[in-house]
N, C-alpha and C positions, 0 to 999 in steps of 0.2 A: 258273218253274213255270207261270205263266199261259199262256205260249206253248205249253208242252207240253200243258196241259189243252185248249187250243183245238184243237191238232193231233189229240190223242187222241179228242176228241169227234167231230171231223170224220171220222176213220178209222172209228170205231165206227159212226157213223151211215151212212157210205158202205157199209160192209160189210153192215149190216142192211138197208139200202135196196136194195142190189144183189142181195141174197139174195131179194128179192121179185120179181125179174124173172120173166116168164112161163116162160122156159126152165128155170129152177131150181125152179119151183113145181109140178113134176110130182108127182102124188100128194097134192096139197093140196086138200082138199075146200072148197067154197065157204063153208061155215059157219065155217071156220078162216081161209081165205085172204082173204075179204072184210074182216073186221075188221083183219087184219094189214096189208092194203093201205091201209086207211083210216088205220091207225096210222102207216104209212110216210109217207103224204101229210101227216098232222098234224105229224110230226117235221120234214119239209121246210119246213113253214110256221112252225116254231118253237113249236109247241103240244104240249110234252112231256107235260103232265098229261092232256090230252085223249087223246094217243096211248096213254098208260098205261091209260086206261079201255078203249080198244079192244083192247089186248093182253089185259086181264083178260077181256074178252068172248070172245076166241079161246081163252084158256086154260080157260075154263069148259066148252068142248066136250068131251064124254066120248069116250074111245077114240081119242085122237090117235095117228096112226102116227109112226114116228121122224122123218120129214121134217117133219111138222106140228109136232112138239115142238121140233125144232131151230129152225124158223122162229120159233116163239113165244118160245123162249129168247133168240134173237138180238134180236128186236124189244123184248122186255122189258128186256134189258140196255141197249140203246141208249136207250130211254125213261127207264129208271131213272138212267142216267148223266147224262142231260140234266136230270133233276129234282133231282139231288144225292143220290139214294138209293143210296149206294155199297154198302150191304149187299146190296140186291137186284141191283145191277149185278154184283157179285162172284159171287153165287150163279148168276145167269143165264149169265154168260160162262164160269164154270168148267164148267157143264153143256155149253155149246157146245164148249169146248176138249176135254172128255172124250168127246164124241160119236164121235170117230174119223172124222168126215166132212170134216175140214178139210185143205187142202193146206198145205205148209210156210209159204208167205208169210202165209196166213190164220192159221195157228197162231201165228206170230210176232206178228201184229197183235193177236190176241185176248189172248195172254199179256202183251203190253206194256200193253194196256188194263187187265188184271187187276192188274198191278203198279202202275199208276197209281192204281187205286181203293184198293188196300191202302195206298199212300202217303198218300192222303187221310185214311185212318183211322189213320195213324201206326203201322201194323203193319209195322215195318221188317224182321223176319225173312221175312214173307210177301212183302213188296215185293221183297226180294232173291231169294227163291225164284222168283218169277214173272218177274223181269227176266232171271234166268239161263235160264229156260225159253224166253223170247223170243229170247235170243241163240242158244241151241241150235237153235231152229227157223229161224235165219237172220236174225233181226232185227238191224238195224245202224243204227237211228236214233241221232242224237246224244244224245237224252235217255236212252237205255240206257247 
């Protein structure tokens, strides 16, 4: 389970961090993008609590467009997972999954991450539900 947790955290963080690339940040205003970029940098440095503070700063910006909300949810989920806040990670990644903006491989990755978070909470029905969603989206990791 520890190996799976390490892999899942790496995938989540990579997904959130890659989402912060300039090419995908179109339509992201500086007042949202700057704290999210700082959160990304803090996660890379292993400072998840500080990253979560920057995510809260971005989340406080009023009138976020759908891309800004998606980026905020991604980063919140990654930071929450790193701090052990599985409830926030689940909520954030379910919002990301439901956004309709993910490709198949990314859907599988997010669904697997949600399944892992539910397993940490010992919610076996939800773990199974999200593991099945990950498989349906093309997920084929050994942990599924």
